[in-house]
C-alpha positions, -999 to 999 in steps of 0.1 A, spaced: -609 138 283 -612 107 268 -574 99 271 -576 101 308 -587 73 331 -613 79 360 -584 77 386 -564 103 370 -595 127 366 -604 121 401 -568 129 413 -566 162 393 -600 174 405 -596 162 442 -560 182 442 -577 212 427 -604 212 456 -576 205 481 -552 234 470 -581 257 464 -595 249 502 -561 255 513 -559 290 500 -593 295 513 -588 284 549 -570 318 555 -598 337 539 -622 318 560 -604 324 591 -603 361 585 -641 362 580 -635 374 542 -663 370 518 -646 346 497 -633 318 519 -627 281 517 -658 271 498 -655 298 472 -617 292 465 -622 252 463 -649 259 437 -628 284 419 -599 260 417 -622 228 407 -643 251 383 -609 261 367 -597 224 367 -627 211 349 -625 236 321 -591 225 314 -598 188 315 -627 191 292 -601 201 265 -588 164 265 -562 159 237 -566 197 222 -540 216 206 -519 240 226 -536 268 209 -572 259 220 -557 252 256 -543 286 255 -576 302 246 -595 283 273 -569 292 300 -574 330 288 -611 327 292 -607 314 328 -583 340 338 -607 367 324 -636 352 340 -621 349 372 -607 385 373 -645 397 371 -651 372 400 -622 388 419 -632 424 410 -666 416 428 -648 411 463 -628 447 458 -646 476 476 -633 510 481 -631 522 516 -642 557 530 -612 575 520 -592 573 487 -565 555 502 -584 527 516 -594 498 495 -605 465 509 -608 430 491 -575 432 472 -559 401 489 -592 382 484 -594 392 449 -557 380 445 -564 349 464 -593 339 438 -568 343 409 -543 322 426 -570 294 434 -577 298 398 -541 294 387 -536 263 407 -565 248 396 -554 252 360 -522 234 370 -541 207 386 -560 201 354 -529 201 334 -512 179 361 -481 201 366 -476 189 401 -445 207 411 -461 240 401 -493 230 421 -473 224 452 -449 252 450 -477 280 439 -501 267 466 -473 266 496 -461 302 485 -496 316 484 -504 301 519 -471 315 534 -478 349 518 -514 349 532 -504 339 568 -478 366 569 -504 394 576 -489 397 608 -456 407 594 -472 429 571 -491 450 597 -457 451 618 -440 467 586 -466 492 580 -465 501 615 -431 509 614 -430 527 582 -460 550 593 
């Protein structure tokens, strides 16, 4: 991080909190266990891990990202609950949202701004399309 100035670090971390929060707003609005604060923290934490690398090699950056993805996978797995029947599972979308929040946090830490904007936009679009998903399931049932 020594090569980055305070403004750049603030921009990257602030962007991570913002995009994580945007993803979390949908979960919060639907009263899911992992909402706005959780998603913002996951994105922020992922960005912090990436920023601590400073001028590290691509190999060490890859290892850190692998560790983040693995750790966040366990966090997401904690939100998945099997329902009353074998065909019902709850929490998969929230788990996927946690994974996405981590990914955009990593992208913020790396300052891949086009990726941050597009991934967050698509993620929010997918999350707010639940009424369409419900309509399709009703028609196919």
